[in-house]
C-alpha positions as CSV (number, residue, x, y, z in Angstrom):
1,M,-75.6,183.5,245.0
2,K,-73.2,180.8,246.2
3,K,-70.1,182.2,247.9
4,P,-67.1,181.5,245.7
5,L,-64.0,179.5,246.9
6,W,-61.8,182.6,247.3
7,L,-64.2,183.8,250.0
8,N,-63.8,180.9,252.3
9,K,-62.1,182.6,255.3
10,K,-63.1,181.0,258.6
11,I,-63.8,183.0,261.7
12,S,-62.5,181.6,265.0
13,L,-62.1,183.6,268.1
14,V,-60.8,180.8,270.3
15,A,-57.3,182.1,270.0
16,C,-58.4,185.7,270.6
17,R,-59.9,185.5,274.1
18,K,-57.0,187.4,275.7
19,L,-57.6,190.5,273.5
20,K,-61.4,190.3,273.9
21,G,-60.9,190.1,277.7
22,L,-58.7,193.2,277.7
23,L,-61.3,195.1,275.6
24,R,-64.1,194.1,278.0
25,E,-62.0,194.9,281.1
26,L,-61.4,198.5,279.7
27,D,-65.0,198.8,278.4
28,L,-63.8,199.5,274.8
29,H,-65.5,198.6,271.5
30,T,-64.0,197.6,268.2
31,V,-65.5,198.0,264.8
32,C,-64.1,194.5,264.1
33,E,-66.8,193.0,266.4
34,E,-69.6,195.4,265.8
35,S,-69.4,195.1,262.0
36,L,-68.9,191.3,261.9
37,C,-65.7,191.8,260.0
38,P,-64.6,188.6,258.3
39,N,-60.9,189.4,259.2
40,I,-61.6,189.6,262.9
41,S,-59.9,186.3,264.0
42,E,-56.8,187.1,261.9
43,C,-56.4,190.5,263.3
44,F,-57.3,189.7,266.9
45,H,-54.8,186.7,266.8
46,A,-52.1,189.3,265.7
47,K,-53.2,191.5,268.6
48,V,-54.5,194.2,266.2
49,A,-57.9,195.8,266.5
50,T,-59.7,198.9,265.2
51,F,-61.0,200.7,268.2
52,M,-64.5,202.3,268.0
53,I,-64.9,205.3,270.2
54,L,-68.1,207.1,271.2
55,G,-70.1,204.0,271.8
56,D,-71.6,201.4,269.5
57,I,-74.9,203.1,268.5
58,C,-75.0,205.0,265.2
59,T,-77.5,207.9,264.5
60,R,-77.7,206.8,260.8
61,N,-79.0,203.7,259.1
62,C,-76.8,202.8,256.1
63,R,-78.1,199.7,254.5
64,F,-74.7,198.0,254.2
65,C,-73.7,198.4,257.9
66,N,-74.2,196.2,260.9
67,L,-73.9,198.8,263.6
68,A,-77.0,199.2,265.8
69,T,-78.9,202.4,265.2
70,G,-80.8,204.6,267.6
71,A,-80.2,207.1,270.4
72,P,-76.5,206.9,271.5
73,A,-75.3,207.1,275.1
74,S,-73.8,210.2,276.4
75,V,-70.1,210.9,275.7
76,D,-67.7,209.0,278.0
77,Y,-64.9,211.6,278.5
78,K,-62.7,209.0,280.3
79,E,-62.6,206.8,277.2
80,P,-59.4,208.4,275.8
81,Q,-57.4,207.4,278.9
82,R,-58.7,203.8,278.8
83,L,-57.8,203.7,275.1
84,R,-54.3,204.8,275.8
85,L,-54.0,202.0,278.4
86,A,-55.1,199.4,275.9
87,V,-52.6,200.7,273.3
88,E,-49.9,200.5,275.9
89,K,-50.8,197.0,277.1
90,L,-50.8,195.8,273.4
91,S,-47.7,197.7,272.5
92,L,-49.4,198.9,269.3
93,R,-47.1,200.8,267.0
94,Y,-49.9,201.7,264.6
95,V,-53.4,202.5,266.0
96,V,-56.6,202.8,264.0
97,L,-59.6,204.6,265.6
98,T,-63.1,205.0,264.2
99,S,-66.6,205.8,265.5
100,P,-70.3,205.5,264.7
101,T,-71.7,208.6,263.1
102,R,-72.8,210.9,266.0
103,D,-75.1,213.5,264.4
104,D,-76.5,214.1,268.0
105,L,-73.3,215.9,269.0
106,E,-72.6,219.5,268.1
107,D,-69.1,218.7,266.8
108,G,-70.0,215.1,265.6
109,G,-67.4,213.7,268.1
110,A,-64.4,215.6,266.6
111,G,-63.3,216.7,270.1
112,I,-63.1,213.1,271.4
113,F,-61.2,211.9,268.3
114,C,-58.6,214.6,269.1
115,A,-58.5,213.7,272.8
116,C,-57.9,210.1,271.9
117,V,-55.1,210.9,269.5
118,Q,-53.4,213.2,272.1
119,E,-53.6,210.5,274.8
120,I,-52.0,207.9,272.5
121,K,-49.3,210.3,271.5
122,K,-48.3,210.6,275.2
123,L,-46.9,207.1,275.1
124,S,-43.1,206.8,275.1
125,F,-43.0,204.6,272.0
126,S,-44.9,207.2,269.9
127,P,-47.4,205.1,268.0
128,R,-48.6,206.3,264.6
129,V,-52.4,207.0,264.5
130,E,-54.9,206.6,261.8
131,I,-58.5,207.9,262.3
132,L,-61.4,206.9,260.2
133,I,-64.0,209.7,260.6
134,P,-67.7,210.2,259.8
135,D,-68.6,213.3,257.7
136,F,-69.4,215.5,260.7
137,M,-72.3,216.8,258.6
138,G,-69.7,218.7,256.7
139,K,-69.0,221.1,259.6
140,R,-65.8,222.9,258.8
141,K,-64.8,223.5,262.4
142,S,-65.0,219.8,263.2
143,I,-63.0,218.9,260.1
144,E,-60.3,221.5,260.8
145,K,-60.1,220.2,264.4
146,V,-59.3,216.6,263.4
147,A,-57.0,217.8,260.7
148,H,-54.7,219.1,263.5
149,S,-55.3,216.2,265.9
150,G,-51.8,214.8,265.4
151,A,-53.0,211.7,263.5
152,E,-50.7,210.8,260.6
153,V,-53.5,209.4,258.5
154,I,-57.1,210.5,258.3
155,A,-59.6,208.3,256.4
156,H,-63.2,209.0,255.3
157,N,-64.8,206.3,253.2
158,L,-67.0,207.1,250.2
159,E,-68.2,203.5,250.4
160,T,-69.8,203.4,247.0
161,V,-70.5,205.2,243.7
162,P,-72.7,208.3,243.6
163,S,-75.7,206.6,241.9
164,L,-76.0,204.1,244.7
165,Y,-76.1,206.6,247.6
166,I,-79.9,207.0,247.5
167,K,-80.2,203.2,248.0
168,V,-77.3,202.5,250.3
169,R,-76.4,205.7,252.2
170,Q,-79.6,207.8,252.2
171,Q,-78.4,210.0,255.1
172,A,-75.0,210.7,253.4
173,L,-74.1,212.9,250.5
174,Y,-71.3,211.9,248.0
175,K,-70.3,215.6,247.4
176,R,-70.2,216.3,251.1
177,S,-67.9,213.3,251.7
178,L,-65.6,214.5,248.9
179,E,-65.6,218.0,250.5
180,V,-64.5,216.4,253.8
181,L,-61.4,214.9,252.2
182,K,-60.7,218.2,250.3
183,L,-60.9,220.3,253.5
184,L,-58.7,217.9,255.5
185,K,-55.9,218.2,253.0
186,A,-56.4,222.0,252.5
187,E,-56.3,222.5,256.3
188,N,-53.2,220.3,256.9
189,P,-51.3,219.3,253.7
190,S,-48.9,217.2,255.8
191,I,-51.5,214.5,256.6
192,I,-52.2,211.5,254.5
193,T,-55.9,211.2,253.4
194,K,-57.5,207.9,252.7
195,S,-60.8,206.6,251.4
196,G,-62.4,203.2,250.5
197,L,-65.0,201.6,248.4
198,M,-67.1,198.4,248.7
199,L,-67.6,196.6,245.4
200,G,-70.4,194.3,244.4
201,L,-73.3,196.6,245.2
202,G,-74.3,197.0,241.6
203,E,-71.8,199.7,240.6
204,G,-70.5,200.0,237.0
205,Q,-66.8,199.9,236.2
206,D,-66.9,203.4,234.6
207,E,-68.6,204.7,237.8
208,V,-65.7,203.3,239.8
209,F,-63.2,205.0,237.6
210,E,-65.1,208.3,238.0
211,V,-64.8,207.9,241.8
212,F,-61.0,207.3,241.4
213,A,-60.8,210.6,239.4
214,D,-63.0,212.5,242.0
215,L,-60.8,211.3,244.9
216,R,-57.6,212.4,243.1
217,K,-59.1,215.8,242.4
218,V,-59.3,216.3,246.2
219,S,-55.7,214.9,246.6
220,C,-56.7,211.7,248.4
221,D,-53.5,209.7,248.9
222,F,-54.6,206.1,249.8
223,L,-57.4,203.9,248.5
224,T,-58.8,200.6,249.6
225,L,-61.2,198.4,247.6
226,G,-63.0,195.4,249.0
227,Q,-65.8,193.0,248.4
228,Y,-69.2,193.9,249.9
229,L,-70.5,191.1,252.1
230,P,-74.0,191.7,253.5
231,P,-74.1,191.1,257.3
232,S,-77.6,189.6,257.0
233,S,-80.5,189.0,254.6
234,S,-82.1,192.3,255.8
235,H,-79.2,194.4,254.6
236,F,-78.7,195.7,251.1
237,P,-78.5,192.7,248.8
238,L,-75.3,191.6,247.2
239,K,-75.3,192.1,243.4
240,E,-72.0,190.5,242.4
241,Y,-68.9,188.7,243.6
242,I,-65.9,190.4,242.2
243,L,-63.2,188.2,240.8
244,P,-59.7,188.5,242.5
245,E,-58.4,189.2,239.0
246,K,-60.7,192.2,238.8
247,F,-59.5,193.5,242.1
248,A,-55.9,193.2,240.8
249,F,-56.9,195.1,237.7
250,L,-58.6,197.9,239.7
251,E,-55.6,198.2,241.9
252,K,-53.3,198.7,238.9
253,K,-55.8,201.3,237.4
254,A,-56.1,203.2,240.7
255,L,-52.3,203.5,240.9
256,E,-52.4,204.9,237.3
257,Y,-54.7,207.6,238.6
258,G,-52.0,208.7,241.0
259,F,-52.8,207.2,244.4
260,K,-49.7,206.8,246.5
261,A,-50.9,203.4,247.9
262,V,-53.8,201.1,247.0
263,K,-55.0,197.9,248.5
264,S,-57.5,196.0,246.5
265,S,-58.7,192.4,247.2
266,P,-61.9,190.6,248.3
267,Y,-61.1,190.8,252.0
268,T,-59.6,194.3,252.0
269,R,-61.2,196.7,254.5
270,S,-60.3,200.2,255.3
271,S,-58.5,199.4,258.5
272,Y,-57.4,195.8,257.7
273,F,-53.7,195.8,258.6
274,A,-53.6,199.5,257.8
275,S,-50.1,199.8,259.0
276,A,-48.8,197.8,256.0
277,L,-50.4,200.1,253.5
278,F,-48.7,203.1,255.3
279,E,-45.3,201.4,255.6
280,N,-45.3,200.2,252.0
281,S,-46.5,203.5,250.5
282,A,-44.6,206.1,248.5
283,V,-45.0,208.8,251.2
């Protein structure tokens, strides 16, 4: 399929060398780079990045994702301190952290997520923190741990509708991911929970609405909807380009389901200028 005119964003990192230099100097990864995000030059130019802790190797092999898979490196326990330094140098007031799925770790990496949040919270200008977590294999102790990490927002993306999990997310479980969001809110009602979907994988509209309902049943607060763009021809094939008008319609419908904030557009990603979603929300 030919890419439509509304998906003509150009990627240029010429103006982003300073940020990339800082990331390399501190040996930090970003999901922006590893996932080939189409918003990377826009975000980097604004000195905004989504930090990816716990390395750049994932233990799973989701067919939509560009992260390398295999045996990850051992945990770097000095990473939280380097992350705090980066946040300080960039004067970030809103910080987003994520990680690859680390099924090789007993706690799935929950401890390092908490250590990173606690380090960032030591800064005098008190940045808000959003963490985008894996499912931790549904381990209650790990979920409870991050629920009390100090992060204001905790996100866990469903990514797609249940019928497509077997094709797109074979090592994940839709019900388990919903349970993660449910447990987070039950453990700490004061946090904001968030999830996201990619569209264009072959999902039906009614299936999308069913996901909206499922997310609200577990009191999910924020929702993001964006266009799936395959990183390469070897990834799960694109089935449909969603019209901008359809994204606007879905945003309106999602708000009717009771979400406190929704961002829905072709280039929306879970962490794409996440601070704006938080600041403009009803919470």
